[in-house]
C-alpha positions as CSV (number, residue, x, y, z in Angstrom):
1,M,-38.8,-43.9,-52.5
2,N,-41.6,-43.7,-55.0
3,K,-45.0,-44.9,-54.0
4,R,-46.3,-47.7,-56.2
5,T,-49.9,-47.6,-57.1
6,N,-52.5,-49.6,-59.1
7,A,-56.1,-48.7,-60.0
8,G,-56.0,-45.9,-57.4
9,Y,-54.7,-48.0,-54.6
10,T,-51.3,-47.3,-53.0
11,I,-49.3,-50.5,-52.3
12,I,-48.6,-50.5,-48.6
13,A,-47.3,-54.1,-48.1
14,N,-45.9,-56.9,-50.1
15,I,-44.6,-60.4,-49.8
16,A,-42.1,-61.1,-52.6
17,L,-41.3,-64.4,-54.1
18,P,-38.6,-64.9,-56.7
19,D,-40.9,-64.5,-59.7
20,C,-44.0,-62.8,-58.3
21,E,-45.4,-61.1,-55.2
22,Y,-48.6,-60.6,-53.2
23,V,-49.4,-57.0,-52.5
24,L,-51.8,-55.1,-50.3
25,G,-53.2,-51.9,-51.6
26,E,-55.0,-49.1,-49.7
27,K,-57.4,-46.5,-51.1
28,Q,-58.3,-43.3,-49.3
29,T,-61.9,-42.9,-50.3
30,E,-65.2,-41.8,-48.8
31,S,-67.2,-43.7,-51.5
32,K,-68.5,-47.2,-51.0
33,E,-65.5,-48.6,-52.9
34,P,-63.5,-51.1,-50.8
35,K,-60.6,-49.4,-49.0
36,Y,-58.3,-52.4,-49.3
37,V,-57.2,-55.0,-51.9
38,T,-54.8,-57.9,-52.2
39,W,-53.4,-58.8,-55.6
40,Y,-51.1,-61.4,-57.1
41,C,-48.5,-59.3,-59.0
42,V,-45.9,-60.1,-61.6
43,N,-43.1,-57.7,-62.8
44,N,-44.3,-54.8,-60.5
45,E,-47.0,-53.9,-63.0
46,N,-49.3,-56.8,-63.8
47,Y,-51.9,-57.3,-61.1
48,Y,-54.3,-60.2,-60.9
49,Y,-57.0,-61.8,-58.8
50,G,-58.0,-58.9,-56.6
51,Y,-59.6,-59.5,-53.2
52,Y,-61.3,-56.4,-51.9
53,T,-62.5,-55.5,-48.4
54,N,-63.1,-52.5,-46.1
55,N,-61.3,-54.1,-43.2
56,K,-57.6,-53.7,-42.9
57,N,-57.1,-56.7,-40.7
58,D,-59.0,-58.9,-43.1
59,A,-56.8,-57.7,-45.9
60,L,-53.6,-58.4,-44.1
61,V,-54.8,-61.9,-43.2
62,T,-55.7,-62.5,-46.8
63,L,-52.3,-61.2,-47.9
64,Y,-50.5,-63.7,-45.7
65,K,-52.9,-66.6,-46.5
66,R,-52.5,-66.1,-50.2
67,A,-48.7,-65.9,-50.0
68,K,-48.5,-68.9,-47.6
69,K,-50.7,-71.0,-50.0
70,E,-48.3,-70.2,-52.9
71,I,-45.2,-70.9,-50.8
72,N,-46.7,-74.3,-49.6
73,Y,-47.6,-75.2,-53.2
74,R,-44.0,-74.5,-54.2
75,I,-42.6,-76.6,-51.3
76,D,-44.9,-79.5,-52.2
77,K,-43.8,-79.3,-55.8
78,L,-40.2,-79.2,-54.8
79,N,-40.6,-82.2,-52.6
80,L,-42.2,-84.1,-55.4
81,I,-39.2,-83.3,-57.6
82,I,-36.7,-84.3,-54.9
83,K,-38.6,-87.6,-54.5
84,G,-38.5,-88.2,-58.1
85,E,-42.3,-88.4,-58.6
């Protein structure tokens, strides 16, 4: 399996939805650059809205929260459609 990378970060986790995903990237660095990032990603190549941190646990929590927020938004939207609003 090929490792996926973006901007020097290796993607180590993802939460996929039908048309997008949220990913967690890790960078092995000794510099002051953040070691972790979460992105919103489309088509496995377009990465947006990066959240950067040096704490892996914070990055994981952010990954899950971002995905949960999107899922809840979609559920709410679907419920409005079902109700005919």
